[in-house]
PDB file with one MODEL, atoms N, CA, C and O in Angstrom:
MODEL        1
ATOM      1  N   MET A   1      89.277  72.733  90.342  1.00  0.00           N
ATOM      2  CA  MET A   1      89.798  74.044  90.005  1.00  0.00           C
ATOM      3  C   MET A   1      91.283  73.987  89.679  1.00  0.00           C
ATOM      4  O   MET A   1      91.675  74.430  88.599  1.00  0.00           O
ATOM      5  N   GLY A   2      92.113  73.470  90.547  1.00  0.00           N
ATOM      6  CA  GLY A   2      93.533  73.334  90.276  1.00  0.00           C
ATOM      7  C   GLY A   2      94.317  74.613  90.498  1.00  0.00           C
ATOM      8  O   GLY A   2      93.973  75.445  91.337  1.00  0.00           O
ATOM      9  N   TRP A   3      95.365  74.741  89.733  1.00  0.00           N
ATOM     10  CA  TRP A   3      96.284  75.874  89.834  1.00  0.00           C
ATOM     11  C   TRP A   3      95.883  76.942  88.822  1.00  0.00           C
ATOM     12  O   TRP A   3      95.714  76.651  87.638  1.00  0.00           O
ATOM     13  N   THR A   4      95.734  78.173  89.290  1.00  0.00           N
ATOM     14  CA  THR A   4      95.301  79.274  88.425  1.00  0.00           C
ATOM     15  C   THR A   4      96.088  80.538  88.726  1.00  0.00           C
ATOM     16  O   THR A   4      96.624  80.718  89.820  1.00  0.00           O
ATOM     17  N   TRP A   5      96.143  81.404  87.727  1.00  0.00           N
ATOM     18  CA  TRP A   5      96.761  82.728  87.867  1.00  0.00           C
ATOM     19  C   TRP A   5      95.672  83.772  88.004  1.00  0.00           C
ATOM     20  O   TRP A   5      94.707  83.781  87.240  1.00  0.00           O
ATOM     21  N   VAL A   6      95.830  84.651  88.982  1.00  0.00           N
ATOM     22  CA  VAL A   6      94.967  85.820  89.117  1.00  0.00           C
ATOM     23  C   VAL A   6      95.756  86.988  88.537  1.00  0.00           C
ATOM     24  O   VAL A   6      96.862  87.286  88.989  1.00  0.00           O
ATOM     25  N   CYS A   7      95.186  87.639  87.543  1.00  0.00           N
ATOM     26  CA  CYS A   7      95.858  88.719  86.829  1.00  0.00           C
ATOM     27  C   CYS A   7      95.294  90.053  87.276  1.00  0.00           C
ATOM     28  O   CYS A   7      94.077  90.211  87.373  1.00  0.00           O
ATOM     29  N   THR A   8      96.177  91.030  87.552  1.00  0.00           N
ATOM     30  CA  THR A   8      95.733  92.354  87.959  1.00  0.00           C
ATOM     31  C   THR A   8      96.412  93.420  87.117  1.00  0.00           C
ATOM     32  O   THR A   8      97.500  93.215  86.578  1.00  0.00           O
ATOM     33  N   ASP A   9      95.730  94.590  87.014  1.00  0.00           N
ATOM     34  CA  ASP A   9      96.311  95.713  86.283  1.00  0.00           C
ATOM     35  C   ASP A   9      97.133  96.573  87.250  1.00  0.00           C
ATOM     36  O   ASP A   9      97.327  96.190  88.404  1.00  0.00           O
ATOM     37  N   ALA A  10      97.615  97.724  86.790  1.00  0.00           N
ATOM     38  CA  ALA A  10      98.480  98.586  87.596  1.00  0.00           C
ATOM     39  C   ALA A  10      97.790  99.084  88.862  1.00  0.00           C
ATOM     40  O   ALA A  10      98.460  99.364  89.855  1.00  0.00           O
ATOM     41  N   SER A  11      96.466  99.200  88.842  1.00  0.00           N
ATOM     42  CA  SER A  11      95.739  99.671  90.023  1.00  0.00           C
ATOM     43  C   SER A  11      95.414  98.536  90.993  1.00  0.00           C
ATOM     44  O   SER A  11      94.904  98.789  92.085  1.00  0.00           O
ATOM     45  N   GLY A  12      95.699  97.300  90.614  1.00  0.00           N
ATOM     46  CA  GLY A  12      95.407  96.143  91.450  1.00  0.00           C
ATOM     47  C   GLY A  12      94.069  95.500  91.168  1.00  0.00           C
ATOM     48  O   GLY A  12      93.688  94.531  91.824  1.00  0.00           O
ATOM     49  N   ALA A  13      93.343  96.043  90.180  1.00  0.00           N
ATOM     50  CA  ALA A  13      92.045  95.462  89.816  1.00  0.00           C
ATOM     51  C   ALA A  13      92.254  94.170  89.028  1.00  0.00           C
ATOM     52  O   ALA A  13      93.138  94.090  88.175  1.00  0.00           O
ATOM     53  N   VAL A  14      91.447  93.176  89.315  1.00  0.00           N
ATOM     54  CA  VAL A  14      91.521  91.900  88.604  1.00  0.00           C
ATOM     55  C   VAL A  14      91.085  92.110  87.160  1.00  0.00           C
ATOM     56  O   VAL A  14      90.055  92.729  86.892  1.00  0.00           O
ATOM     57  N   VAL A  15      91.883  91.584  86.236  1.00  0.00           N
ATOM     58  CA  VAL A  15      91.577  91.645  84.804  1.00  0.00           C
ATOM     59  C   VAL A  15      91.573  90.228  84.248  1.00  0.00           C
ATOM     60  O   VAL A  15      92.071  89.296  84.880  1.00  0.00           O
ATOM     61  N   SER A  16      91.004  90.082  83.060  1.00  0.00           N
ATOM     62  CA  SER A  16      90.881  88.739  82.494  1.00  0.00           C
ATOM     63  C   SER A  16      92.212  88.163  82.036  1.00  0.00           C
ATOM     64  O   SER A  16      92.366  86.942  82.015  1.00  0.00           O
ATOM     65  N   GLY A  17      93.186  89.003  81.667  1.00  0.00           N
ATOM     66  CA  GLY A  17      94.483  88.483  81.247  1.00  0.00           C
ATOM     67  C   GLY A  17      94.393  87.608  80.022  1.00  0.00           C
ATOM     68  O   GLY A  17      94.903  86.488  80.008  1.00  0.00           O
ATOM     69  N   MET A  18      93.747  88.114  78.998  1.00  0.00           N
ATOM     70  CA  MET A  18      93.547  87.321  77.784  1.00  0.00           C
ATOM     71  C   MET A  18      94.867  87.089  77.039  1.00  0.00           C
ATOM     72  O   MET A  18      95.667  88.009  76.868  1.00  0.00           O
ATOM     73  N   VAL A  19      95.072  85.877  76.613  1.00  0.00           N
ATOM     74  CA  VAL A  19      96.186  85.504  75.738  1.00  0.00           C
ATOM     75  C   VAL A  19      95.555  84.809  74.546  1.00  0.00           C
ATOM     76  O   VAL A  19      94.894  83.781  74.694  1.00  0.00           O
ATOM     77  N   ALA A  20      95.760  85.370  73.372  1.00  0.00           N
ATOM     78  CA  ALA A  20      95.163  84.830  72.147  1.00  0.00           C
ATOM     79  C   ALA A  20      93.646  84.689  72.298  1.00  0.00           C
ATOM     80  O   ALA A  20      93.047  83.725  71.823  1.00  0.00           O
ATOM     81  N   GLY A  21      93.040  85.674  72.973  1.00  0.00           N
ATOM     82  CA  GLY A  21      91.591  85.683  73.115  1.00  0.00           C
ATOM     83  C   GLY A  21      91.030  84.761  74.179  1.00  0.00           C
ATOM     84  O   GLY A  21      89.813  84.645  74.321  1.00  0.00           O
ATOM     85  N   GLU A  22      91.896  84.108  74.924  1.00  0.00           N
ATOM     86  CA  GLU A  22      91.454  83.150  75.947  1.00  0.00           C
ATOM     87  C   GLU A  22      91.953  83.583  77.326  1.00  0.00           C
ATOM     88  O   GLU A  22      93.072  84.082  77.445  1.00  0.00           O
ATOM     89  N   PRO A  23      91.138  83.400  78.371  1.00  0.00           N
ATOM     90  CA  PRO A  23      91.608  83.699  79.727  1.00  0.00           C
ATOM     91  C   PRO A  23      92.624  82.648  80.175  1.00  0.00           C
ATOM     92  O   PRO A  23      92.683  81.564  79.594  1.00  0.00           O
ATOM     93  N   PRO A  24      93.428  82.955  81.203  1.00  0.00           N
ATOM     94  CA  PRO A  24      94.373  81.957  81.701  1.00  0.00           C
ATOM     95  C   PRO A  24      93.645  80.682  82.101  1.00  0.00           C
ATOM     96  O   PRO A  24      92.634  80.739  82.800  1.00  0.00           O
ATOM     97  N   PRO A  25      94.147  79.542  81.667  1.00  0.00           N
ATOM     98  CA  PRO A  25      93.502  78.271  82.006  1.00  0.00           C
ATOM     99  C   PRO A  25      93.822  77.829  83.430  1.00  0.00           C
ATOM    100  O   PRO A  25      94.630  78.451  84.119  1.00  0.00           O
ATOM    101  N   SER A  26      93.189  76.765  83.852  1.00  0.00           N
ATOM    102  CA  SER A  26      93.503  76.100  85.107  1.00  0.00           C
ATOM    103  C   SER A  26      94.469  74.964  84.780  1.00  0.00           C
ATOM    104  O   SER A  26      94.388  74.366  83.707  1.00  0.00           O
ATOM    105  N   PHE A  27      95.372  74.672  85.694  1.00  0.00           N
ATOM    106  CA  PHE A  27      96.413  73.674  85.441  1.00  0.00           C
ATOM    107  C   PHE A  27      96.390  72.591  86.504  1.00  0.00           C
ATOM    108  O   PHE A  27      95.997  72.847  87.642  1.00  0.00           O
ATOM    109  N   PRO A  28      96.812  71.367  86.143  1.00  0.00           N
ATOM    110  CA  PRO A  28      96.800  70.270  87.114  1.00  0.00           C
ATOM    111  C   PRO A  28      97.938  70.353  88.135  1.00  0.00           C
ATOM    112  O   PRO A  28      97.826  69.799  89.229  1.00  0.00           O
ATOM    113  N   THR A  29      99.042  71.045  87.786  1.00  0.00           N
ATOM    114  CA  THR A  29     100.188  71.134  88.698  1.00  0.00           C
ATOM    115  C   THR A  29     100.744  72.555  88.718  1.00  0.00           C
ATOM    116  O   THR A  29     100.504  73.345  87.806  1.00  0.00           O
ATOM    117  N   GLN A  30     101.485  72.859  89.770  1.00  0.00           N
ATOM    118  CA  GLN A  30     102.149  74.156  89.872  1.00  0.00           C
ATOM    119  C   GLN A  30     103.164  74.322  88.745  1.00  0.00           C
ATOM    120  O   GLN A  30     103.286  75.405  88.172  1.00  0.00           O
ATOM    121  N   SER A  31     103.871  73.283  88.434  1.00  0.00           N
ATOM    122  CA  SER A  31     104.869  73.328  87.362  1.00  0.00           C
ATOM    123  C   SER A  31     104.232  73.690  86.024  1.00  0.00           C
ATOM    124  O   SER A  31     104.777  74.500  85.274  1.00  0.00           O
ATOM    125  N   ASP A  32     103.079  73.092  85.723  1.00  0.00           N
ATOM    126  CA  ASP A  32     102.374  73.409  84.475  1.00  0.00           C
ATOM    127  C   ASP A  32     101.959  74.871  84.450  1.00  0.00           C
ATOM    128  O   ASP A  32     102.094  75.536  83.423  1.00  0.00           O
ATOM    129  N   ALA A  33     101.452  75.384  85.577  1.00  0.00           N
ATOM    130  CA  ALA A  33     101.032  76.784  85.650  1.00  0.00           C
ATOM    131  C   ALA A  33     102.217  77.718  85.442  1.00  0.00           C
ATOM    132  O   ALA A  33     102.109  78.703  84.711  1.00  0.00           O
ATOM    133  N   GLU A  34     103.345  77.417  86.076  1.00  0.00           N
ATOM    134  CA  GLU A  34     104.522  78.264  85.948  1.00  0.00           C
ATOM    135  C   GLU A  34     105.122  78.189  84.543  1.00  0.00           C
ATOM    136  O   GLU A  34     105.628  79.192  84.040  1.00  0.00           O
ATOM    137  N   SER A  35     105.077  77.048  83.918  1.00  0.00           N
ATOM    138  CA  SER A  35     105.563  76.922  82.533  1.00  0.00           C
ATOM    139  C   SER A  35     104.716  77.764  81.590  1.00  0.00           C
ATOM    140  O   SER A  35     105.248  78.443  80.712  1.00  0.00           O
ATOM    141  N   TRP A  36     103.389  77.723  81.771  1.00  0.00           N
ATOM    142  CA  TRP A  36     102.494  78.533  80.942  1.00  0.00           C
ATOM    143  C   TRP A  36     102.804  80.017  81.116  1.00  0.00           C
ATOM    144  O   TRP A  36     102.839  80.762  80.137  1.00  0.00           O
ATOM    145  N   LEU A  37     103.029  80.450  82.355  1.00  0.00           N
ATOM    146  CA  LEU A  37     103.345  81.861  82.593  1.00  0.00           C
ATOM    147  C   LEU A  37     104.649  82.238  81.906  1.00  0.00           C
ATOM    148  O   LEU A  37     104.759  83.324  81.337  1.00  0.00           O
ATOM    149  N   GLY A  38     105.630  81.355  81.955  1.00  0.00           N
ATOM    150  CA  GLY A  38     106.906  81.616  81.292  1.00  0.00           C
ATOM    151  C   GLY A  38     106.755  81.806  79.794  1.00  0.00           C
ATOM    152  O   GLY A  38     107.516  82.558  79.184  1.00  0.00           O
ATOM    153  N   GLU A  39     105.796  81.143  79.203  1.00  0.00           N
ATOM    154  CA  GLU A  39     105.545  81.266  77.766  1.00  0.00           C
ATOM    155  C   GLU A  39     104.602  82.422  77.430  1.00  0.00           C
ATOM    156  O   GLU A  39     104.591  82.898  76.295  1.00  0.00           O
ATOM    157  N   SER A  40     103.815  82.876  78.403  1.00  0.00           N
ATOM    158  CA  SER A  40     102.717  83.810  78.116  1.00  0.00           C
ATOM    159  C   SER A  40     102.869  85.195  78.727  1.00  0.00           C
ATOM    160  O   SER A  40     102.037  86.062  78.459  1.00  0.00           O
ATOM    161  N   TRP A  41     103.891  85.439  79.533  1.00  0.00           N
ATOM    162  CA  TRP A  41     103.951  86.698  80.270  1.00  0.00           C
ATOM    163  C   TRP A  41     103.968  87.921  79.366  1.00  0.00           C
ATOM    164  O   TRP A  41     103.371  88.941  79.710  1.00  0.00           O
ATOM    165  N   ARG A  42     104.636  87.846  78.217  1.00  0.00           N
ATOM    166  CA  ARG A  42     104.687  89.015  77.315  1.00  0.00           C
ATOM    167  C   ARG A  42     103.301  89.345  76.762  1.00  0.00           C
ATOM    168  O   ARG A  42     102.915  90.512  76.704  1.00  0.00           O
ATOM    169  N   ALA A  43     102.563  88.327  76.361  1.00  0.00           N
ATOM    170  CA  ALA A  43     101.204  88.539  75.845  1.00  0.00           C
ATOM    171  C   ALA A  43     100.292  89.067  76.944  1.00  0.00           C
ATOM    172  O   ALA A  43      99.438  89.911  76.677  1.00  0.00           O
ATOM    173  N   LEU A  44     100.455  88.588  78.171  1.00  0.00           N
ATOM    174  CA  LEU A  44      99.671  89.105  79.285  1.00  0.00           C
ATOM    175  C   LEU A  44      99.973  90.583  79.511  1.00  0.00           C
ATOM    176  O   LEU A  44      99.060  91.394  79.671  1.00  0.00           O
ATOM    177  N   LEU A  45     101.249  90.923  79.524  1.00  0.00           N
ATOM    178  CA  LEU A  45     101.657  92.314  79.708  1.00  0.00           C
ATOM    179  C   LEU A  45     101.079  93.194  78.607  1.00  0.00           C
ATOM    180  O   LEU A  45     100.600  94.294  78.881  1.00  0.00           O
ATOM    181  N   ASP A  46     101.120  92.722  77.374  1.00  0.00           N
ATOM    182  CA  ASP A  46     100.564  93.470  76.240  1.00  0.00           C
ATOM    183  C   ASP A  46      99.049  93.654  76.361  1.00  0.00           C
ATOM    184  O   ASP A  46      98.496  94.601  75.803  1.00  0.00           O
ATOM    185  N   SER A  47      98.375  92.753  77.087  1.00  0.00           N
ATOM    186  CA  SER A  47      96.923  92.847  77.231  1.00  0.00           C
ATOM    187  C   SER A  47      96.504  93.663  78.456  1.00  0.00           C
ATOM    188  O   SER A  47      95.315  93.764  78.758  1.00  0.00           O
ATOM    189  N   GLY A  48      97.486  94.250  79.165  1.00  0.00           N
ATOM    190  CA  GLY A  48      97.167  95.118  80.298  1.00  0.00           C
ATOM    191  C   GLY A  48      97.405  94.524  81.666  1.00  0.00           C
ATOM    192  O   GLY A  48      97.165  95.186  82.676  1.00  0.00           O
ATOM    193  N   VAL A  49      97.873  93.287  81.721  1.00  0.00           N
ATOM    194  CA  VAL A  49      98.183  92.663  83.007  1.00  0.00           C
ATOM    195  C   VAL A  49      99.538  93.181  83.483  1.00  0.00           C
ATOM    196  O   VAL A  49     100.512  93.175  82.730  1.00  0.00           O
ATOM    197  N   GLU A  50      99.592  93.628  84.733  1.00  0.00           N
ATOM    198  CA  GLU A  50     100.848  94.106  85.323  1.00  0.00           C
ATOM    199  C   GLU A  50     101.420  93.115  86.328  1.00  0.00           C
ATOM    200  O   GLU A  50     102.637  92.975  86.450  1.00  0.00           O
ATOM    201  N   ASN A  51     100.536  92.430  87.047  1.00  0.00           N
ATOM    202  CA  ASN A  51     100.957  91.519  88.115  1.00  0.00           C
ATOM    203  C   ASN A  51     100.136  90.235  88.069  1.00  0.00           C
ATOM    204  O   ASN A  51      99.000  90.222  87.596  1.00  0.00           O
ATOM    205  N   VAL A  52     100.731  89.167  88.566  1.00  0.00           N
ATOM    206  CA  VAL A  52     100.021  87.891  88.677  1.00  0.00           C
ATOM    207  C   VAL A  52     100.243  87.295  90.060  1.00  0.00           C
ATOM    208  O   VAL A  52     101.274  87.518  90.694  1.00  0.00           O
ATOM    209  N   SER A  53      99.268  86.544  90.505  1.00  0.00           N
ATOM    210  CA  SER A  53      99.364  85.784  91.750  1.00  0.00           C
ATOM    211  C   SER A  53      98.923  84.361  91.454  1.00  0.00           C
ATOM    212  O   SER A  53      97.972  84.139  90.704  1.00  0.00           O
ATOM    213  N   LEU A  54      99.613  83.408  92.040  1.00  0.00           N
ATOM    214  CA  LEU A  54      99.282  82.001  91.829  1.00  0.00           C
ATOM    215  C   LEU A  54      98.410  81.496  92.968  1.00  0.00           C
ATOM    216  O   LEU A  54      98.671  81.765  94.141  1.00  0.00           O
ATOM    217  N   ARG A  55      97.359  80.753  92.595  1.00  0.00           N
ATOM    218  CA  ARG A  55      96.446  80.150  93.565  1.00  0.00           C
ATOM    219  C   ARG A  55      96.304  78.656  93.267  1.00  0.00           C
ATOM    220  O   ARG A  55      96.331  78.221  92.116  1.00  0.00           O
ATOM    221  N   GLU A  56      96.154  77.901  94.334  1.00  0.00           N
ATOM    222  CA  GLU A  56      95.767  76.490  94.202  1.00  0.00           C
ATOM    223  C   GLU A  56      94.396  76.381  94.843  1.00  0.00           C
ATOM    224  O   GLU A  56      94.250  76.505  96.059  1.00  0.00           O
ATOM    225  N   ASP A  57      93.406  76.151  94.017  1.00  0.00           N
ATOM    226  CA  ASP A  57      92.014  76.174  94.471  1.00  0.00           C
ATOM    227  C   ASP A  57      91.754  77.523  95.140  1.00  0.00           C
ATOM    228  O   ASP A  57      91.851  78.554  94.475  1.00  0.00           O
ATOM    229  N   ASP A  58      91.429  77.548  96.427  1.00  0.00           N
ATOM    230  CA  ASP A  58      91.153  78.808  97.119  1.00  0.00           C
ATOM    231  C   ASP A  58      92.335  79.303  97.950  1.00  0.00           C
ATOM    232  O   ASP A  58      92.193  80.254  98.719  1.00  0.00           O
ATOM    233  N   ARG A  59      93.488  78.676  97.805  1.00  0.00           N
ATOM    234  CA  ARG A  59      94.659  79.012  98.613  1.00  0.00           C
ATOM    235  C   ARG A  59      95.641  79.875  97.821  1.00  0.00           C
ATOM    236  O   ARG A  59      96.038  79.516  96.712  1.00  0.00           O
ATOM    237  N   HIS A  60      96.032  81.024  98.402  1.00  0.00           N
ATOM    238  CA  HIS A  60      97.023  81.911  97.791  1.00  0.00           C
ATOM    239  C   HIS A  60      98.398  81.276  97.960  1.00  0.00           C
ATOM    240  O   HIS A  60      98.787  80.948  99.081  1.00  0.00           O
ATOM    241  N   ILE A  61      99.147  81.096  96.863  1.00  0.00           N
ATOM    242  CA  ILE A  61     100.473  80.479  96.924  1.00  0.00           C
ATOM    243  C   ILE A  61     101.562  81.550  96.952  1.00  0.00           C
ATOM    244  O   ILE A  61     102.394  81.567  97.859  1.00  0.00           O
ATOM    245  N   TYR A  62     101.558  82.455  95.946  1.00  0.00           N
ATOM    246  CA  TYR A  62     102.486  83.587  95.963  1.00  0.00           C
ATOM    247  C   TYR A  62     102.005  84.680  95.027  1.00  0.00           C
ATOM    248  O   TYR A  62     101.125  84.477  94.191  1.00  0.00           O
ATOM    249  N   GLY A  63     102.615  85.848  95.197  1.00  0.00           N
ATOM    250  CA  GLY A  63     102.268  87.016  94.402  1.00  0.00           C
ATOM    251  C   GLY A  63     101.631  88.069  95.293  1.00  0.00           C
ATOM    252  O   GLY A  63     101.380  87.813  96.470  1.00  0.00           O
ATOM    253  N   PRO A  64     101.373  89.218  94.762  1.00  0.00           N
ATOM    254  CA  PRO A  64     101.495  89.537  93.342  1.00  0.00           C
ATOM    255  C   PRO A  64     102.958  89.663  92.908  1.00  0.00           C
ATOM    256  O   PRO A  64     103.829  90.093  93.664  1.00  0.00           O
ATOM    257  N   MET A  65     103.178  89.272  91.671  1.00  0.00           N
ATOM    258  CA  MET A  65     104.490  89.290  91.043  1.00  0.00           C
ATOM    259  C   MET A  65     104.383  90.105  89.760  1.00  0.00           C
ATOM    260  O   MET A  65     103.522  89.844  88.919  1.00  0.00           O
ATOM    261  N   SER A  66     105.265  91.096  89.615  1.00  0.00           N
ATOM    262  CA  SER A  66     105.245  91.949  88.445  1.00  0.00           C
ATOM    263  C   SER A  66     105.654  91.174  87.187  1.00  0.00           C
ATOM    264  O   SER A  66     106.512  90.293  87.239  1.00  0.00           O
ATOM    265  N   LEU A  67     105.029  91.515  86.067  1.00  0.00           N
ATOM    266  CA  LEU A  67     105.431  90.942  84.785  1.00  0.00           C
ATOM    267  C   LEU A  67     106.472  91.804  84.082  1.00  0.00           C
ATOM    268  O   LEU A  67     107.008  91.403  83.049  1.00  0.00           O
ATOM    269  N   ARG A  68     106.765  92.978  84.626  1.00  0.00           N
ATOM    270  CA  ARG A  68     107.750  93.876  84.020  1.00  0.00           C
ATOM    271  C   ARG A  68     109.153  93.330  84.252  1.00  0.00           C
ATOM    272  O   ARG A  68     109.483  92.916  85.363  1.00  0.00           O
ATOM    273  N   PRO A  69     109.985  93.327  83.200  1.00  0.00           N
ATOM    274  CA  PRO A  69     111.365  92.885  83.358  1.00  0.00           C
ATOM    275  C   PRO A  69     112.129  93.801  84.308  1.00  0.00           C
ATOM    276  O   PRO A  69     111.897  95.010  84.314  1.00  0.00           O
ATOM    277  N   VAL A  70     113.016  93.257  85.092  1.00  0.00           N
ATOM    278  CA  VAL A  70     113.869  94.037  85.976  1.00  0.00           C
ATOM    279  C   VAL A  70     114.960  94.668  85.134  1.00  0.00           C
ATOM    280  O   VAL A  70     115.627  93.996  84.348  1.00  0.00           O
ATOM    281  N   GLU A  71     115.128  95.948  85.308  1.00  0.00           N
ATOM    282  CA  GLU A  71     116.161  96.661  84.508  1.00  0.00           C
ATOM    283  C   GLU A  71     117.395  96.908  85.296  1.00  0.00           C
ATOM    284  O   GLU A  71     118.350  97.490  84.782  1.00  0.00           O
TER     285      GLU A  71
ENDMDL
END
């Protein structure tokens, strides 16, 4: 399974978080997962994702973390 992002909408419901028609992939390392999020957060936000949480296999690492920029 590896490192994955769980995407949720404003109500906290899990959503697919599609980017270019594809769900968030699984990554071999935390660094790879975080790099992908850094490149994809705007597209996730545009697709209805409000928050993300990082998981390694079945273990919660951190989140939920808002994708909205801090003003």
